[in-house]
TORGU-963028 format. One record per residue: x, y, z of N, C-alpha, C in turn; residue number from 1. Coordinates in Angstrom, 3 decimals. Layout:
N
     n_px     n_py     n_pz    ca_px    ca_py    ca_pz     c_px     c_py     c_pz pos
        X        Y        Z        X        Y        Z        X        Y        Z NUM
...
This chain:
65
     n_px     n_py     n_pz    ca_px    ca_py    ca_pz     c_px     c_py     c_pz pos
   10.154   16.310    0.921    8.869   15.636    0.865    8.808   14.571    1.962   1
    7.749   14.571    2.710    7.549   13.583    3.753    7.059   12.284    3.127   2
    7.614   11.189    3.607    7.186    9.886    3.098    6.017    9.371    3.918   3
    5.135    8.688    3.246    3.994    8.066    3.925    4.517    6.974    4.854   4
    3.907    6.866    5.999    4.310    5.809    6.919    3.318    4.655    6.830   5
    3.718    3.482    7.321    2.838    2.307    7.222    1.470    2.499    7.865   6
    1.403    3.249    8.954    0.114    3.475    9.614   -0.810    4.262    8.686   7
   -0.274    5.277    8.036   -1.063    6.078    7.096   -1.535    5.228    5.918   8
   -0.635    4.398    5.419   -0.996    3.525    4.292   -2.102    2.566    4.718   9
   -1.946    1.918    5.865   -2.943    0.951    6.312   -4.299    1.609    6.573  10
   -4.284    2.872    6.989   -5.542    3.601    7.199   -6.353    3.649    5.902  11
   -5.681    3.874    4.792   -6.368    3.966    3.504   -6.659    2.599    2.899  12
   -6.084    1.569    3.480   -6.328    0.212    2.986   -7.283   -0.567    3.874  13
   -7.882    0.111    4.834   -8.821   -0.563    5.737   -9.934   -1.219    4.918  14
  -10.156   -2.486    5.197  -11.214   -3.221    4.506  -10.790   -3.908    3.223  15
   -9.541   -3.734    2.810   -9.085   -4.390    1.585   -9.039   -5.898    1.822  16
   -9.347   -6.655    0.795   -9.321   -8.118    0.892   -7.934   -8.629    0.520  17
   -7.312   -9.315    1.463   -6.022   -9.956    1.199   -6.263  -11.400    0.850  18
   -5.457  -12.027    0.000   -4.285  -11.437   -0.631   -4.679  -10.409   -1.684  19
   -3.765   -9.456   -1.868   -3.998   -8.385   -2.832   -2.690   -8.058   -3.539  20
   -2.806   -7.654   -4.793   -1.607   -7.247   -5.523   -1.512   -5.715   -5.542  21
   -0.443   -5.229   -6.100   -0.164   -3.802   -6.143   -1.337   -3.006   -6.722  22
   -1.866   -3.440   -7.844   -2.949   -2.708   -8.511   -4.198   -2.646   -7.647  23
   -4.520   -3.754   -6.994   -5.693   -3.777   -6.116   -5.516   -2.836   -4.927  24
   -4.312   -2.807   -4.388   -4.036   -1.924   -3.245   -4.142   -0.455   -3.648  25
   -3.594   -0.111   -4.793   -3.653    1.275   -5.271   -5.105    1.681   -5.527  26
   -5.864    0.812   -6.181   -7.272    1.110   -6.462   -8.049    1.335   -5.172  27
   -7.828    0.471   -4.184   -8.531    0.585   -2.901   -8.127    1.878   -2.185  28
   -6.847    2.179   -2.189   -6.360    3.385   -1.518   -6.942    4.643   -2.162  29
   -6.971    4.681   -3.487   -7.564    5.843   -4.190   -9.030    6.009   -3.809  30
   -9.749    4.905   -3.802  -11.181    4.927   -3.470  -11.422    5.464   -2.067  31
  -10.447    5.260   -1.177  -10.585    5.686    0.207   -9.806    6.962    0.529  32
   -9.533    7.770   -0.494   -9.001    9.108   -0.289   -7.523    9.220    0.030  33
   -6.723    8.261   -0.400   -5.285    8.316   -0.134   -4.663    9.521   -0.825  34
   -3.713   10.147   -0.139   -3.011   11.284   -0.744   -1.881   10.789   -1.646  35
   -1.200   11.728   -2.298   -0.168   11.368   -3.267    1.004   10.637   -2.612  36
    1.320   10.956   -1.373    2.424   10.278   -0.693    2.137    8.791   -0.527  37
    0.928    8.473   -0.124    0.532    7.066    0.039    0.531    6.363   -1.315  38
   -0.061    6.994   -2.303   -0.126    6.385   -3.638    1.262    6.195   -4.228  39
    2.140    7.155   -4.023    3.501    7.061   -4.542    4.232    5.865   -3.936  40
    4.045    5.653   -2.652    4.678    4.516   -1.992    4.120    3.199   -2.540  41
    2.820    3.122   -2.680    2.208    1.896   -3.220    2.649    1.638   -4.656  42
    2.824    2.693   -5.437    3.230    2.536   -6.839    4.644    1.984   -6.970  43
    5.443    2.098   -5.930    6.818    1.583   -5.967    6.919    0.146   -5.473  44
    5.805   -0.452   -5.120    5.814   -1.866   -4.713    6.205   -2.744   -5.894  45
    6.758   -3.921   -5.623    7.125   -4.835   -6.705    5.905   -5.258   -7.533  46
    6.133   -5.394   -8.813    5.076   -5.875   -9.715    4.860   -7.373   -9.489  47
    3.678   -7.827   -9.800    3.364   -9.262   -9.792    3.639   -9.944   -8.454  48
    3.435   -9.230   -7.370    3.585   -9.826   -6.048    2.255   -9.759   -5.317  49
    1.888  -10.859   -4.673    0.687  -10.900   -3.852    1.088  -10.652   -2.402  50
    0.355   -9.807   -1.733    0.575   -9.534   -0.325   -0.528  -10.237    0.445  51
   -0.144  -11.159    1.310   -1.113  -12.006    1.998   -1.782  -11.351    3.185  52
   -1.160  -10.295    3.720   -1.709   -9.621    4.892   -0.994   -8.278    5.080  53
   -1.463   -7.435    5.990   -0.822   -6.130    6.193    0.651   -6.234    6.595  54
    1.025   -7.262    7.341    2.428   -7.407    7.756    3.341   -7.632    6.550  55
    2.894   -8.445    5.606    3.683   -8.667    4.383    3.822   -7.376    3.590  56
    2.750   -6.612    3.525    2.791   -5.338    2.816    3.756   -4.379    3.508  57
    3.691   -4.294    4.829    4.593   -3.401    5.568    6.051   -3.793    5.342  58
    6.333   -5.085    5.302    7.694   -5.555    5.052    8.177   -5.113    3.666  59
    7.324   -5.260    2.666    7.682   -4.840    1.314    7.884   -3.333    1.231  60
    7.038   -2.562    1.916    7.188   -1.104    1.904    8.496   -0.690    2.571  61
    8.881   -1.406    3.615   10.136   -1.101    4.302   11.349   -1.255    3.414  62
   11.265   -2.136    2.455   12.392   -2.384    1.542   12.540   -1.304    0.469  63
   11.497   -0.524    0.225   11.568    0.467   -0.853   11.802    1.891   -0.355  64
   11.964    2.065    0.923   12.184    3.407    1.468   13.557    3.923    1.190  65
């Protein structure tokens, strides 16, 4: 299975308002047609964490690969 890359994830998160938590990111990605690979990666993000910008989100995603 190919893993979603940060560019693909950010494509589906275009327009999201930061700071955002895991649930908000998943909801936004679903609304914008994210595939299962993107959603699976977002679902593995830490609970109860706010991401202040795309760079913070990319850093967190890098830790769960």
